[in-house]
C-alpha atoms as a printed R data frame, in Angstrom:
    type eleno elety resid chain resno       x       y       z
1   ATOM     1    CA   MET     A     1 -17.780 -86.843  -4.857
2   ATOM     2    CA   PRO     A     2 -20.881 -88.723  -6.016
3   ATOM     3    CA   ASP     A     3 -24.213 -87.559  -4.908
4   ATOM     4    CA   PRO     A     4 -25.279 -89.844  -2.042
5   ATOM     5    CA   LEU     A     5 -28.991 -89.153  -2.604
6   ATOM     6    CA   PRO     A     6 -30.785 -91.616  -4.988
7   ATOM     7    CA   ARG     A     7 -32.403 -90.258  -8.102
8   ATOM     8    CA   PRO     A     8 -36.128 -89.460  -7.581
9   ATOM     9    CA   THR     A     9 -38.712 -91.644  -9.214
10  ATOM    10    CA   LEU     A    10 -42.010 -90.513 -10.804
11  ATOM    11    CA   THR     A    11 -44.538 -93.205 -11.545
12  ATOM    12    CA   TRP     A    12 -48.150 -93.423 -12.474
13  ATOM    13    CA   GLU     A    13 -48.818 -95.364  -9.260
14  ATOM    14    CA   GLY     A    14 -47.287 -92.431  -7.299
15  ATOM    15    CA   CYS     A    15 -49.518 -89.980  -9.112
16  ATOM    16    CA   LEU     A    16 -52.573 -92.055  -8.232
17  ATOM    17    CA   THR     A    17 -51.439 -92.237  -4.608
18  ATOM    18    CA   GLY     A    18 -51.098 -88.409  -4.489
19  ATOM    19    CA   ALA     A    19 -54.538 -88.016  -5.972
20  ATOM    20    CA   ARG     A    20 -55.947 -90.396  -3.357
21  ATOM    21    CA   LEU     A    21 -54.227 -88.612  -0.541
22  ATOM    22    CA   MET     A    22 -55.723 -85.354  -1.766
23  ATOM    23    CA   MET     A    23 -59.340 -86.610  -1.595
24  ATOM    24    CA   PRO     A    24 -60.106 -85.163   1.892
25  ATOM    25    CA   ALA     A    25 -59.144 -81.625   0.664
26  ATOM    26    CA   LEU     A    26 -61.259 -81.780  -2.580
27  ATOM    27    CA   PRO     A    27 -64.529 -80.606  -1.047
28  ATOM    28    CA   GLY     A    28 -62.758 -77.492   0.316
29  ATOM    29    CA   ILE     A    29 -61.172 -76.912  -3.103
30  ATOM    30    CA   VAL     A    30 -64.449 -77.150  -4.878
31  ATOM    31    CA   VAL     A    31 -66.251 -74.795  -2.451
32  ATOM    32    CA   TYR     A    32 -63.416 -72.277  -2.690
33  ATOM    33    CA   GLY     A    33 -63.417 -72.481  -6.461
34  ATOM    34    CA   LEU     A    34 -67.092 -71.855  -6.529
35  ATOM    35    CA   ALA     A    35 -66.581 -68.766  -4.350
36  ATOM    36    CA   PHE     A    36 -63.810 -67.506  -6.640
37  ATOM    37    CA   GLY     A    37 -65.937 -67.892  -9.727
38  ATOM    38    CA   ALA     A    38 -68.847 -66.067  -8.147
39  ATOM    39    CA   ALA     A    39 -66.614 -63.300  -6.934
40  ATOM    40    CA   SER     A    40 -64.972 -62.919 -10.358
41  ATOM    41    CA   VAL     A    41 -68.223 -62.242 -12.171
42  ATOM    42    CA   ASN     A    42 -69.031 -59.522  -9.688
43  ATOM    43    CA   ARG     A    43 -65.748 -57.917 -10.491
44  ATOM    44    CA   GLY     A    44 -66.523 -57.753 -14.130
45  ATOM    45    CA   LEU     A    45 -64.370 -60.636 -15.447
46  ATOM    46    CA   THR     A    46 -65.675 -62.591 -18.415
47  ATOM    47    CA   PHE     A    47 -66.235 -66.318 -18.260
48  ATOM    48    CA   GLY     A    48 -63.038 -66.987 -20.243
49  ATOM    49    CA   GLN     A    49 -61.011 -64.621 -18.074
50  ATOM    50    CA   SER     A    50 -62.219 -66.288 -14.874
51  ATOM    51    CA   LEU     A    51 -61.333 -69.784 -16.151
52  ATOM    52    CA   SER     A    52 -57.999 -68.575 -17.587
53  ATOM    53    CA   MET     A    53 -57.000 -67.072 -14.226
54  ATOM    54    CA   SER     A    54 -57.847 -70.348 -12.379
55  ATOM    55    CA   ALA     A    55 -55.937 -72.396 -15.025
56  ATOM    56    CA   ILE     A    56 -52.843 -70.199 -15.390
57  ATOM    57    CA   VAL     A    57 -52.478 -68.444 -12.016
58  ATOM    58    CA   TYR     A    58 -53.770 -71.486 -10.033
59  ATOM    59    CA   ALA     A    59 -53.451 -69.783  -6.637
60  ATOM    60    CA   GLY     A    60 -56.619 -69.515  -4.690
61  ATOM    61    CA   ALA     A    61 -55.462 -67.054  -2.007
62  ATOM    62    CA   SER     A    62 -53.767 -64.657  -4.381
63  ATOM    63    CA   GLN     A    63 -56.631 -64.874  -6.854
64  ATOM    64    CA   MET     A    64 -59.032 -63.742  -4.151
65  ATOM    65    CA   VAL     A    65 -56.655 -60.978  -3.031
66  ATOM    66    CA   SER     A    66 -56.257 -59.757  -6.584
67  ATOM    67    CA   LEU     A    67 -60.097 -59.596  -7.022
68  ATOM    68    CA   GLU     A    68 -60.224 -57.436  -3.911
69  ATOM    69    CA   MET     A    69 -57.882 -54.926  -5.670
70  ATOM    70    CA   TRP     A    70 -59.477 -55.285  -9.070
71  ATOM    71    CA   ARG     A    71 -60.099 -52.058 -11.118
72  ATOM    72    CA   ASP     A    72 -62.413 -51.190 -13.936
73  ATOM    73    CA   VAL     A    73 -59.647 -49.014 -15.407
74  ATOM    74    CA   TRP     A    74 -56.046 -50.179 -14.909
75  ATOM    75    CA   THR     A    75 -53.120 -47.906 -14.446
76  ATOM    76    CA   PRO     A    76 -49.437 -48.859 -14.311
77  ATOM    77    CA   ALA     A    77 -49.428 -48.104 -10.537
78  ATOM    78    CA   ALA     A    78 -52.452 -50.400  -9.984
79  ATOM    79    CA   ILE     A    79 -50.857 -53.219 -12.003
80  ATOM    80    CA   VAL     A    80 -47.642 -52.979  -9.998
81  ATOM    81    CA   THR     A    81 -49.546 -52.950  -6.748
82  ATOM    82    CA   VAL     A    82 -51.475 -56.136  -7.593
83  ATOM    83    CA   ALA     A    83 -48.247 -57.721  -8.749
84  ATOM    84    CA   ILE     A    84 -46.476 -56.932  -5.517
85  ATOM    85    CA   VAL     A    85 -49.327 -58.146  -3.304
86  ATOM    86    CA   THR     A    86 -49.650 -61.309  -5.297
87  ATOM    87    CA   ALA     A    87 -45.910 -61.954  -5.118
88  ATOM    88    CA   THR     A    88 -45.952 -61.322  -1.391
89  ATOM    89    CA   VAL     A    89 -48.874 -63.804  -0.784
90  ATOM    90    CA   ASN     A    90 -47.159 -66.417  -2.954
91  ATOM    91    CA   ALA     A    91 -43.650 -65.860  -1.500
92  ATOM    92    CA   ARG     A    92 -44.244 -68.827   0.777
93  ATOM    93    CA   PHE     A    93 -43.703 -71.119  -2.213
94  ATOM    94    CA   ILE     A    94 -40.002 -70.007  -2.218
95  ATOM    95    CA   LEU     A    95 -39.545 -71.686   1.114
96  ATOM    96    CA   MET     A    96 -41.830 -74.671   0.131
97  ATOM    97    CA   GLY     A    97 -39.821 -75.186  -2.987
98  ATOM    98    CA   ALA     A    98 -36.565 -75.086  -1.059
99  ATOM    99    CA   THR     A    99 -37.743 -77.821   1.304
100 ATOM   100    CA   ILE     A   100 -38.462 -80.275  -1.523
101 ATOM   101    CA   GLN     A   101 -35.403 -79.446  -3.624
102 ATOM   102    CA   PRO     A   102 -33.334 -82.277  -2.090
103 ATOM   103    CA   TRP     A   103 -36.121 -84.663  -3.003
104 ATOM   104    CA   MET     A   104 -36.410 -83.501  -6.655
105 ATOM   105    CA   ARG     A   105 -32.700 -83.023  -7.281
106 ATOM   106    CA   GLY     A   106 -31.416 -85.226 -10.100
107 ATOM   107    CA   ALA     A   107 -34.741 -85.269 -12.029
108 ATOM   108    CA   PRO     A   108 -34.919 -83.680 -15.460
109 ATOM   109    CA   VAL     A   109 -35.369 -79.862 -15.328
110 ATOM   110    CA   ALA     A   110 -38.464 -80.014 -17.547
111 ATOM   111    CA   GLN     A   111 -40.044 -82.595 -15.359
112 ATOM   112    CA   ASN     A   112 -39.426 -80.556 -12.187
113 ATOM   113    CA   ALA     A   113 -40.767 -77.382 -13.861
114 ATOM   114    CA   PHE     A   114 -43.940 -79.213 -14.869
115 ATOM   115    CA   ASN     A   115 -44.285 -80.666 -11.416
116 ATOM   116    CA   LEU     A   116 -43.739 -77.376  -9.607
117 ATOM   117    CA   PHE     A   117 -46.459 -75.643 -11.663
118 ATOM   118    CA   PHE     A   118 -49.058 -77.726  -9.771
119 ATOM   119    CA   LEU     A   119 -47.519 -77.172  -6.385
120 ATOM   120    CA   VAL     A   120 -49.980 -75.802  -3.823
121 ATOM   121    CA   ASP     A   121 -50.136 -75.710  -0.070
122 ATOM   122    CA   ALA     A   122 -52.123 -78.968   0.308
123 ATOM   123    CA   SER     A   123 -50.013 -80.925  -2.216
124 ATOM   124    CA   TRP     A   124 -46.863 -79.762  -0.501
125 ATOM   125    CA   LEU     A   125 -48.115 -80.893   2.950
126 ATOM   126    CA   ILE     A   126 -49.212 -84.226   1.558
127 ATOM   127    CA   ALA     A   127 -45.925 -84.795  -0.236
128 ATOM   128    CA   SER     A   128 -43.896 -83.642   2.786
129 ATOM   129    CA   ARG     A   129 -45.720 -86.098   5.098
130 ATOM   130    CA   TYR     A   130 -45.285 -88.900   2.511
131 ATOM   131    CA   ARG     A   131 -41.540 -88.037   2.188
132 ATOM   132    CA   ALA     A   132 -41.133 -87.964   5.935
133 ATOM   133    CA   GLU     A   133 -42.487 -91.439   6.168
134 ATOM   134    CA   GLY     A   134 -39.826 -92.692   3.790
135 ATOM   135    CA   GLY     A   135 -41.567 -92.291   0.359
136 ATOM   136    CA   ARG     A   136 -39.521 -91.457  -2.719
137 ATOM   137    CA   ASP     A   137 -41.955 -91.213  -5.571
138 ATOM   138    CA   ILE     A   138 -42.411 -87.526  -6.471
139 ATOM   139    CA   GLY     A   139 -45.448 -88.622  -8.482
140 ATOM   140    CA   VAL     A   140 -47.280 -88.096  -5.150
141 ATOM   141    CA   LEU     A   141 -46.599 -84.414  -5.377
142 ATOM   142    CA   LEU     A   142 -47.567 -84.250  -8.998
143 ATOM   143    CA   GLY     A   143 -50.817 -86.333  -8.632
144 ATOM   144    CA   SER     A   144 -52.042 -84.373  -5.617
145 ATOM   145    CA   GLY     A   145 -51.391 -81.093  -7.345
146 ATOM   146    CA   MET     A   146 -52.954 -82.018 -10.686
147 ATOM   147    CA   ILE     A   147 -56.191 -83.274  -9.290
148 ATOM   148    CA   SER     A   148 -56.707 -80.111  -7.263
149 ATOM   149    CA   TRP     A   149 -55.899 -78.074 -10.403
150 ATOM   150    CA   VAL     A   150 -58.591 -79.906 -12.444
151 ATOM   151    CA   LEU     A   151 -61.157 -79.479  -9.726
152 ATOM   152    CA   TRP     A   152 -60.254 -75.803  -9.146
153 ATOM   153    CA   ILE     A   153 -60.915 -74.986 -12.764
154 ATOM   154    CA   ALA     A   154 -64.049 -77.162 -12.896
155 ATOM   155    CA   ALA     A   155 -65.459 -75.445  -9.767
156 ATOM   156    CA   THR     A   156 -64.748 -71.978 -11.150
157 ATOM   157    CA   ALA     A   157 -67.175 -72.505 -14.047
158 ATOM   158    CA   PRO     A   158 -70.404 -73.142 -12.030
159 ATOM   159    CA   GLY     A   159 -69.220 -70.585  -9.479
160 ATOM   160    CA   TYR     A   160 -69.173 -67.935 -12.203
161 ATOM   161    CA   TRP     A   161 -72.645 -68.828 -13.384
162 ATOM   162    CA   ALA     A   162 -73.928 -68.852  -9.814
163 ATOM   163    CA   GLY     A   163 -73.061 -65.090  -9.690
164 ATOM   164    CA   SER     A   164 -73.531 -63.478  -6.370
165 ATOM   165    CA   LEU     A   165 -74.791 -66.448  -4.484
166 ATOM   166    CA   VAL     A   166 -71.416 -66.956  -2.710
167 ATOM   167    CA   ALA     A   167 -69.638 -63.734  -3.929
168 ATOM   168    CA   GLU     A   168 -68.309 -63.105  -0.417
169 ATOM   169    CA   PRO     A   169 -66.892 -66.317   1.099
170 ATOM   170    CA   ARG     A   170 -66.499 -64.836   4.631
171 ATOM   171    CA   THR     A   171 -70.287 -64.514   4.776
172 ATOM   172    CA   TYR     A   172 -70.503 -68.334   4.938
173 ATOM   173    CA   ALA     A   173 -67.107 -68.824   6.557
174 ATOM   174    CA   LEU     A   174 -65.920 -70.536   3.363
175 ATOM   175    CA   ASP     A   175 -62.593 -68.815   3.723
176 ATOM   176    CA   LEU     A   176 -61.928 -71.110   6.739
177 ATOM   177    CA   VAL     A   177 -62.284 -74.310   4.842
178 ATOM   178    CA   MET     A   178 -58.763 -74.449   3.420
179 ATOM   179    CA   PRO     A   179 -56.910 -73.081   6.403
180 ATOM   180    CA   ILE     A   180 -58.605 -75.691   8.665
181 ATOM   181    CA   PHE     A   181 -57.532 -78.428   6.244
182 ATOM   182    CA   PHE     A   182 -53.999 -77.107   6.063
183 ATOM   183    CA   ALA     A   183 -53.788 -76.950   9.892
184 ATOM   184    CA   SER     A   184 -55.024 -80.503  10.213
185 ATOM   185    CA   LEU     A   185 -52.354 -81.749   7.770
186 ATOM   186    CA   ALA     A   186 -49.625 -79.597   9.342
187 ATOM   187    CA   THR     A   187 -50.050 -81.471  12.617
188 ATOM   188    CA   SER     A   188 -48.781 -84.596  10.919
189 ATOM   189    CA   LEU     A   189 -45.444 -82.702  10.506
190 ATOM   190    CA   TRP     A   190 -45.180 -82.117  14.279
191 ATOM   191    CA   ARG     A   191 -42.023 -83.739  15.550
192 ATOM   192    CA   GLY     A   192 -42.336 -83.064  19.257
193 ATOM   193    CA   VAL     A   193 -41.993 -79.974  21.461
194 ATOM   194    CA   ARG     A   194 -38.208 -79.723  21.230
195 ATOM   195    CA   ALA     A   195 -37.973 -80.017  17.402
196 ATOM   196    CA   SER     A   196 -41.027 -77.988  16.332
197 ATOM   197    CA   ALA     A   197 -42.420 -75.794  19.114
198 ATOM   198    CA   LEU     A   198 -39.825 -72.983  18.886
199 ATOM   199    CA   PRO     A   199 -39.917 -72.372  15.102
200 ATOM   200    CA   TRP     A   200 -43.755 -72.701  14.908
201 ATOM   201    CA   GLY     A   201 -44.201 -70.379  17.962
202 ATOM   202    CA   VAL     A   202 -41.800 -67.783  16.649
203 ATOM   203    CA   ALA     A   203 -43.490 -67.851  13.157
204 ATOM   204    CA   ALA     A   204 -46.912 -67.429  14.784
205 ATOM   205    CA   VAL     A   205 -45.890 -64.588  17.029
206 ATOM   206    CA   VAL     A   206 -43.998 -62.680  14.318
207 ATOM   207    CA   ALA     A   207 -46.886 -63.128  11.822
208 ATOM   208    CA   LEU     A   208 -49.439 -61.818  14.298
209 ATOM   209    CA   ALA     A   209 -47.308 -58.866  15.226
210 ATOM   210    CA   VAL     A   210 -46.612 -57.902  11.637
211 ATOM   211    CA   GLN     A   211 -50.284 -58.303  10.759
212 ATOM   212    CA   ALA     A   212 -51.202 -55.869  13.554
213 ATOM   213    CA   LEU     A   213 -48.547 -53.328  12.697
214 ATOM   214    CA   VAL     A   214 -48.068 -53.422   8.958
215 ATOM   215    CA   PRO     A   215 -51.003 -53.198   6.472
216 ATOM   216    CA   GLY     A   216 -51.228 -55.741   3.691
217 ATOM   217    CA   TYR     A   217 -49.926 -59.294   3.505
218 ATOM   218    CA   ALA     A   218 -46.269 -58.823   4.655
219 ATOM   219    CA   PHE     A   219 -47.141 -60.928   7.737
220 ATOM   220    CA   ILE     A   220 -47.109 -64.087   5.549
221 ATOM   221    CA   VAL     A   221 -43.547 -63.572   4.503
222 ATOM   222    CA   ALA     A   222 -42.390 -62.326   7.911
223 ATOM   223    CA   GLY     A   223 -43.836 -65.287   9.716
224 ATOM   224    CA   ALA     A   224 -42.420 -67.768   7.253
225 ATOM   225    CA   LEU     A   225 -38.948 -66.332   7.336
226 ATOM   226    CA   ALA     A   226 -38.923 -65.956  11.098
227 ATOM   227    CA   GLY     A   227 -39.881 -69.598  11.554
228 ATOM   228    CA   ALA     A   228 -37.400 -70.852   8.972
229 ATOM   229    CA   ILE     A   229 -34.513 -68.773  10.462
230 ATOM   230    CA   THR     A   230 -35.354 -69.931  13.999
231 ATOM   231    CA   GLY     A   231 -35.541 -73.523  12.879
232 ATOM   232    CA   ALA     A   232 -32.151 -73.263  11.152
233 ATOM   233    CA   LEU     A   233 -30.490 -71.648  14.150
234 ATOM   234    CA   ALA     A   234 -32.025 -74.100  16.665
235 ATOM   235    CA   ARG     A   235 -31.193 -77.171  14.661
236 ATOM   236    CA   GLU     A   236 -29.037 -79.573  16.545
237 ATOM   237    CA   PRO     A   237 -25.603 -80.324  14.923
238 ATOM   238    CA   VAL     A   238 -25.413 -83.660  13.095
């Protein structure tokens, strides 16, 4: 049977559209990048190591978490612990990737791999809203992710040289900038009480319960899985 889904397109115009749609999030990305750069110098990272982490890891939340667990002397146990925690924090990308797989299916593997490297929460939300409105150009996903990547690296540099000025983002409530932006974008995915309330509610309750009972970052995975499973079970038959 032929695949009924059309092949995805990736155009320069789509990339520019994605970059434009990411504009409201860029101030938050810059501020958070500054905070990471400042925190990294206080943990003993060199300038090159700080920039390399932002360029290669490119995951603000897990980068901050790894800095909290940073050691002057590394042991195999410490490395495994940081790896597990980082994987837990980033496990949400498994579900995010699964949601955009039908959209990207049919595109060259190398193109999809390149595109997914730049996938972050904000670009996923922007692309999901664009897709829900009937858009097909996956350049929107790539453009929104790439511009945030460039600014994330660029903001790390002055943050590093600023040193301890914003070493602890919670002091200035900077840790709330990106969650507030994500929440405002997520409201655009709301499809009414019947379609969205139950999965969102279950995810929130499970995440809060796990956060209170289990130390660490397991609540992220637990909430995401609970919401996804609930949404699948509650889905009306086609």
